[in-house]
N, C-alpha and C positions, 0 to 999 in steps of 0.2 A: 289969560285964564289958566294956562299950563303952569305959570309961575305961582299962582295962588294955590293950586292943588299941591304943588311941591312943598310950598311953605306950610300948608295945612298938615300934610303928611309928616313933615319934619317936626312940627309942634306936637302932634299926637304921639309920635315916637319918643320924643324927649319927655313928655309927661309920663308916659308908661314906664320909661326907664327910671325916672326919678322916684316914682311911687314904688317900684320894685325894690329899689335900694332901701327905702324906709321900711318896707315889709320885711326884708331880710335882716335888717338891723334889729327890728323888734323881735323877730323869731330868735335871733342869736342871743338877745338879752334873756328871753324866756328860757331858752335851753340852758344858759349859764346859771340862772336861778335854780332850775331843777337840779343841775349838777351839784350846786352848792348844798342843797338840801340833802341829796344822796350822800355827799361827802360828810356832812355833819352827822347823819344817822349812822354811817359806817364807823365814824370815830366814837360815837356813843356806844355802839355795840362792842367795839374794841376795848373800851374802858369798862365794860361789864354793866352798862346801864341800858341794855337792850330790852 
C-alpha cells in the first residue's frame, strides 16, 4: 500500500510539473507577442506615423 501511495504522489507531482511548463511556455509566447507590438508601435512613432 505504501508503494502505491508513493507512485501516486510521484505521478501527481510529475503531471503538475509538466503542466506548469506548458503554462509558462504559453505565457512567454504571449509576453513576446505583446513586446513585438510595443516595439512596432514605437518604431511607427519614431518614423512620425504615431
